[in-house]
N, C-alpha and C positions, 0 to 999 in steps of 0.2 A: 518714127520708130523710137520708143522709149526703152532705156536700158536700166535694168534693175539688178542689183548685186545682192545675193542672198548667201551669207556665210552659213555653213551647215556643219554639224558634228554627227550627223546621221542618227540622231535620237528621234523618238516619237514626237517630242515637242517641236523639233525642227521640221519634221514632215507636216505637222499640223499648221505650222506657220506658212509653208509653201502652199498648202491647200487653200488657206485663207487669202493669201496674196493673189493667187491665180483667180480666185472668185471675185476678189475686189476689183481686179483690172480685166475682167472677162470681156468687156466691150472695147478694150484698148489694144493697139498693136504694140507688143512688147517683146524684147529679148530678155530672158532671165538667165543670169549667170550664177551657177552654184559654185561657191568657193569653199574649199577645204584646205586648211593649212596643217602642216605636220612638222615635227622636229625629231631629232635623234636623241635617244636616251644615252648620254655619255657619262652618267654618274658612275664613278668608280673606275673609269677607264683613264689610263695615263696616255701620254703622247705616243709611246711605242705601240700600245695596244690599238690605238686609233689607226696608226699606219698599217698595222697588220690585219685590220678588219677587212673581210673579203667583200666582193661586190654585192653578194646577197644581203649582207647586213645593211648596206646603203640603199639597196633597191627595194627591200621589203616594205618600208613605210610608204614609199611612193607608189608601189604597185597596189598595195591595199587601198590607198586613197583613190587611185584611178579606177580600181574595180568597183568600189562603192559609188563613186561619182557616175561611172558609166551606167550602172543599174538605175541610178536616180534620173538621169537624163532620158534613158529608155522608158522608164515607168511613166514619166510625165509627157513625153512625146507621143506615146501610144494612147494614153488615157485622157489627155487634156481635150475637153470639148471645144476649145477655142482654136480655130485654124490660124488666128493672127498671133499666136504665141509660139516662140521658139526657145529652146533650152540648150545651154552650153555648160561645160564643166571647166573649172579652173582648179588645178592642184598646185600648191605652192609650199616649198620648204622655207618658211618664213614666219616671223612674228605676225599675228593676225592684223594688228593695227597697221603695220607697215605694208602688208599685202593689200589691205583695203585701200590705203592711200595710193599705192601704185596702180591698182586696177581702176580706181576712179579716174585717174589721170589718163591712163592708156586707152581705156574703153569709153571715156566720156559718160560715165555713169550718172544717171539722173536721180537715183534713189537707192539708199542702203537699207536693208531689212535686217532687224535683229529679233531674236527670240528671247523673251524674258522668262523668268522662272515664276513658280507659284509664290515664292517668298516675297514679303513686302519690300525688302531692301534689294536694290539692284546688285547684281553680281559685279565683281571687280572688272571683268572683261567688258561688260556692257558700259560701265561707268567710264572706262578708259576710252572706249570707242566714241561715246557721246562727247567726251572732253576733247578728244584730239581730231576727230573727223568733223571739220568745220566748213569744208567747201561744198557740202552736199547735205540735203535733208536726210534724216534718219528716222525710220518708222519702227517703233518697238511694239512687237506683237505678243500678247500674253497667251498662255495655253488656252485652247478651246475658244479662241476668238471666232466670231461669226460675222459675215458680211451680208447685208441686205441689198435689195435691188436699188434702193435709194440711200445714198451715203450722206450721213450727217457729220459735218465737221464743225467743231467748236474751237475758236481761237480764244485762248485764255491769257490775259495779260493785265497788269496794273496800269499799262500805258503811260508810265512815268517817263519813258523814253520813246521816241519815234521808232516805229518798227520798220526795218528794211524788209521789203516784201519779196526779194529776189528768190529765196528758197521756197516761200509759199507759192509763188508763181510756178516754180519748177514742179512742185507736187501737183498743183491744180491742173497744169498742162498735161500731166499723165492721165488725168481723169476727164479729158475734154469731151468724151462721148458718154459720160456717166451722169446719171441724174443726181445732182448734188443739192444739199441744203446747208448753207453756211450760217452759223451763229457766232455771236461774240459774247464772251463771258468776261466782264470787268471785275477784277479782283479788288473791289472797293465798294463802299456804300454809295448809293446813287447821289446823295446830297453832300458827299464829302470829297468828290473828285476835284482835283485842282484844275486851274485854267490850262496849264500845260498838258496835263493828261487828257483833258477834254478836247484840246486841239489835236492831239495825237490820235485820239479815238475817232474824231471826225475825218481825219486823213485816211484812217483804215477803212471806215465805212464808205467813204467815197471810192476808194480803190476796189472794195468788194462789190459795190454797185456797178462799177465800170466793167468788171470782168464777168459778173454773173447776170446783170440786168435786173437784179432784185435788191431790195433793202434787207440787210441782215437783221435777224432778230437779236435783241439785246437782253442780257441777263446780268444782274449784279450779285456779287457775293462778298461778304465782309471778312471771312475767315477761311483758313485752310479746311476746317471742318465742313463748311458749306461747299467748298470746292470738291471735296471728296463725296459729299452727298449728291451734288450735281452729277459727278462722274458716274456714281453708282446707278443713277437713274437714266444714264445714256450709254450703257455698255455696248450697244450695237453700233455706236458712232466712233469717231476719231477725235481725240482731244489733241489740240495743237498748242504746244508751249514754246516759249521763246527763251533761248539761251543767250544772255547778254554778252556783249563783247568782253573778253577777259581783261582784267587789270593786271598790273605788273606782278603783284604778289600771287595772283592766281596762276599766272604763267610760270612763276617760279615754283609752284606746287605748295605754297604755304596755305592757300585756301582752295576749297573746291567751289564749283559752281553752285549757285542757289537752286539751279534747276533740279538737283537731285532730291531736295526736300519736297519739291512739287511732284516729281515722278513717284516718290514714295506714296503719295496720296492717290496716285493713278495706277497702281500696280495691276489692277484687274482690267484696265482699259487699253485699247490700242492707242498709242501716243505718237504723234509726229513732233519731233524736235527740230526746230529751225534755229540757225545760228546768226548772230548779228556781226 
């Protein structure tokens, strides 16, 4: 049983993401958890007004969230063609990132799903989640994403560092009954790769052959433009990118992860982000 957490704001894009994910994992046994977080609008209220607020003021946001979550669970429970899928609702008065972290731990979540926007730049909320949710792979789904019967996954990296495959394992295990094709995109010229990167690449290829029984197809690209061009020609697949282990200045918030410049090139693709 795989457990998938899907934050939702009840928008059309959010519903399209759910439809895509259900189709992507149609052959797998999954529990889907729809998460909605809410807060109270206390702007302009002083402490006395807060104390005088009646129960209805506090209950209304919660009841609205529960009502919409209930409709969502009912809709997918009744209409989902896969009998091996179950749907659950989580309503939480909390910051979204904190709620995701809490539910990953409490429910042993295998994968977090995010809905991206049409814009090229990632929203602040998505960036914050990718930056701070490091214990679980995150799948970012663009509007109008489509899943085919055969899933193509491309792992893109410069391989300058050895890749910890734990989160890749976690994602591939969810797709254990799905027809997969795995490719590797090396972000370097073929004749310019260092010995260290070559060794790391060989380690990754050995790992992929062990888990799939097949030798992964290799592609090379020397620039971010070529990465974007490759991604544009593989819109029905999943691009997998690696978020390197944060250094001290990044942990302090002085610098952001390099992954965001990569994600900018892939804003029309479904992207799996895995963390080191």
